LUMLOZA-83069 format. One record per residue (C-alpha): residue in one letter; x, y, z. Coordinates in nm, 2 decimals, m for minus. Example, Ala and Ser with C-alpha at 12.3 -4.5 7.8 and 13.67 -1.06 7.14 Angstrom:
<fikols>
<fikol code="A" x="1.23" y="m0.45" z="0.78"/>
<fikol code="S" x="1.37" y="m0.11" z="0.71"/>
</fikols>
This chain:
<fikols>
<fikol code="M" x="0.03" y="m1.86" z="7.26"/>
<fikol code="T" x="m0.15" y="m2.14" z="7.42"/>
<fikol code="P" x="m0.04" y="m2.49" z="7.40"/>
<fikol code="K" x="m0.33" y="m2.57" z="7.19"/>
<fikol code="E" x="m0.24" y="m2.30" z="6.94"/>
<fikol code="M" x="0.12" y="m2.41" z="6.94"/>
<fikol code="M" x="0.01" y="m2.76" z="6.87"/>
<fikol code="R" x="m0.20" y="m2.63" z="6.57"/>
<fikol code="V" x="0.10" y="m2.44" z="6.44"/>
<fikol code="I" x="0.32" y="m2.74" z="6.48"/>
<fikol code="V" x="0.07" y="m2.98" z="6.31"/>
<fikol code="G" x="0.02" y="m2.72" z="6.03"/>
<fikol code="A" x="0.39" y="m2.69" z="5.98"/>
<fikol code="E" x="0.42" y="m3.07" z="5.97"/>
<fikol code="H" x="0.14" y="m3.09" z="5.71"/>
<fikol code="E" x="0.31" y="m2.82" z="5.50"/>
<fikol code="A" x="0.65" y="m3.00" z="5.53"/>
<fikol code="Q" x="0.48" y="m3.33" z="5.42"/>
<fikol code="E" x="0.33" y="m3.15" z="5.12"/>
<fikol code="I" x="0.66" y="m2.99" z="5.02"/>
<fikol code="Y" x="0.83" y="m3.33" z="5.06"/>
<fikol code="A" x="0.57" y="m3.50" z="4.84"/>
<fikol code="E" x="0.61" y="m3.23" z="4.58"/>
<fikol code="A" x="0.98" y="m3.27" z="4.59"/>
<fikol code="L" x="0.94" y="m3.65" z="4.54"/>
<fikol code="Q" x="0.71" y="m3.59" z="4.24"/>
<fikol code="Q" x="0.96" y="m3.35" z="4.09"/>
<fikol code="K" x="1.24" y="m3.60" z="4.14"/>
<fikol code="E" x="1.03" y="m3.87" z="3.97"/>
<fikol code="R" x="0.95" y="m3.64" z="3.68"/>
<fikol code="F" x="1.31" y="m3.54" z="3.65"/>
<fikol code="H" x="1.42" y="m3.91" z="3.64"/>
<fikol code="A" x="1.15" y="m3.99" z="3.38"/>
<fikol code="D" x="1.25" y="m3.69" z="3.16"/>
<fikol code="L" x="1.62" y="m3.79" z="3.20"/>
<fikol code="E" x="1.54" y="m4.15" z="3.10"/>
<fikol code="Q" x="1.34" y="m4.03" z="2.80"/>
<fikol code="E" x="1.62" y="m3.80" z="2.68"/>
<fikol code="K" x="1.87" y="m4.08" z="2.73"/>
<fikol code="Q" x="1.65" y="m4.31" z="2.52"/>
<fikol code="Q" x="1.62" y="m4.05" z="2.25"/>
<fikol code="L" x="1.99" y="m3.99" z="2.24"/>
<fikol code="H" x="2.05" y="m4.36" z="2.22"/>
<fikol code="D" x="1.80" y="m4.39" z="1.93"/>
<fikol code="K" x="1.96" y="m4.10" z="1.75"/>
<fikol code="M" x="2.31" y="m4.25" z="1.79"/>
<fikol code="M" x="2.19" y="m4.59" z="1.67"/>
<fikol code="Q" x="2.03" y="m4.42" z="1.37"/>
<fikol code="R" x="2.35" y="m4.24" z="1.29"/>
<fikol code="A" x="2.55" y="m4.57" z="1.33"/>
<fikol code="A" x="2.30" y="m4.75" z="1.09"/>
<fikol code="E" x="2.34" y="m4.47" z="0.83"/>
<fikol code="Y" x="2.71" y="m4.48" z="0.86"/>
<fikol code="V" x="2.72" y="m4.86" z="0.82"/>
<fikol code="A" x="2.49" y="m4.83" z="0.52"/>
<fikol code="Q" x="2.72" y="m4.57" z="0.36"/>
<fikol code="V" x="3.03" y="m4.78" z="0.42"/>
<fikol code="Q" x="2.85" y="m5.08" z="0.27"/>
<fikol code="K" x="2.75" y="m4.88" z="m0.03"/>
<fikol code="D" x="3.10" y="m4.74" z="m0.08"/>
<fikol code="A" x="3.26" y="m5.09" z="m0.04"/>
<fikol code="K" x="3.02" y="m5.23" z="m0.30"/>
<fikol code="E" x="3.10" y="m4.94" z="m0.54"/>
<fikol code="Y" x="3.47" y="m5.00" z="m0.50"/>
<fikol code="A" x="3.43" y="m5.38" z="m0.55"/>
<fikol code="D" x="3.21" y="m5.32" z="m0.86"/>
<fikol code="D" x="3.48" y="m5.09" z="m1.00"/>
<fikol code="D" x="3.75" y="m5.35" z="m0.93"/>
<fikol code="I" x="3.54" y="m5.62" z="m1.09"/>
<fikol code="R" x="3.48" y="m5.40" z="m1.40"/>
<fikol code="M" x="3.86" y="m5.34" z="m1.43"/>
<fikol code="L" x="3.94" y="m5.71" z="m1.39"/>
<fikol code="E" x="3.67" y="m5.80" z="m1.65"/>
<fikol code="S" x="3.81" y="m5.54" z="m1.89"/>
<fikol code="S" x="4.16" y="m5.67" z="m1.84"/>
<fikol code="L" x="4.05" y="m6.03" z="m1.88"/>
<fikol code="D" x="3.86" y="m5.94" z="m2.20"/>
<fikol code="T" x="4.17" y="m5.77" z="m2.34"/>
<fikol code="E" x="4.38" y="m6.07" z="m2.26"/>
<fikol code="M" x="4.13" y="m6.31" z="m2.41"/>
<fikol code="E" x="4.12" y="m6.09" z="m2.73"/>
<fikol code="Q" x="4.50" y="m6.11" z="m2.74"/>
<fikol code="V" x="4.50" y="m6.49" z="m2.70"/>
<fikol code="K" x="4.23" y="m6.52" z="m2.97"/>
<fikol code="A" x="4.43" y="m6.30" z="m3.20"/>
<fikol code="K" x="4.74" y="m6.50" z="m3.14"/>
<fikol code="F" x="4.56" y="m6.83" z="m3.19"/>
<fikol code="E" x="4.40" y="m6.71" z="m3.51"/>
<fikol code="S" x="4.73" y="m6.59" z="m3.64"/>
<fikol code="S" x="4.90" y="m6.92" z="m3.56"/>
<fikol code="R" x="4.59" y="m7.15" z="m3.60"/>
<fikol code="E" x="4.72" y="m7.36" z="m3.87"/>
<fikol code="Q" x="5.06" y="m7.41" z="m3.71"/>
<fikol code="I" x="4.90" y="m7.50" z="m3.37"/>
<fikol code="I" x="4.66" y="m7.75" z="m3.53"/>
<fikol code="D" x="4.94" y="m7.90" z="m3.73"/>
<fikol code="K" x="5.16" y="m7.92" z="m3.41"/>
<fikol code="L" x="4.87" y="m8.08" z="m3.21"/>
<fikol code="F" x="4.80" y="m8.33" z="m3.49"/>
<fikol code="R" x="5.17" y="m8.43" z="m3.50"/>
<fikol code="I" x="5.17" y="m8.48" z="m3.13"/>
<fikol code="V" x="4.85" y="m8.69" z="m3.13"/>
<fikol code="V" x="4.96" y="m8.92" z="m3.41"/>
<fikol code="G" x="5.31" y="m8.95" z="m3.27"/>
<fikol code="L" x="5.50" y="m8.77" z="m3.55"/>
<fikol code="D" x="5.63" y="m8.51" z="m3.31"/>
<fikol code="E" x="5.76" y="m8.59" z="m2.96"/>
<fikol code="Q" x="5.65" y="m8.26" z="m2.82"/>
</fikols>
């Protein structure tokens, strides 16, 4: 092989090596871009799951609070009915007692 032919082979090999290197760089960039896209999709998916979980927890907490409020209101209604019934049964005595206290006939 003549020096000229050897030089052509070397230059050809150099060009081929540069093409392989350029292709490798492109593949690396595509890989990083794909990886970044998958990472973003995973992040979005996890954020969506977290938002759904928070919404469910808020809904459950509201339902529990509403149940507690209903029970308290029911208990309060029952107590008020008992107080009203007690007042109605003792109305005349309570009015008389208050009248005596106001006019000073009773010290208590």
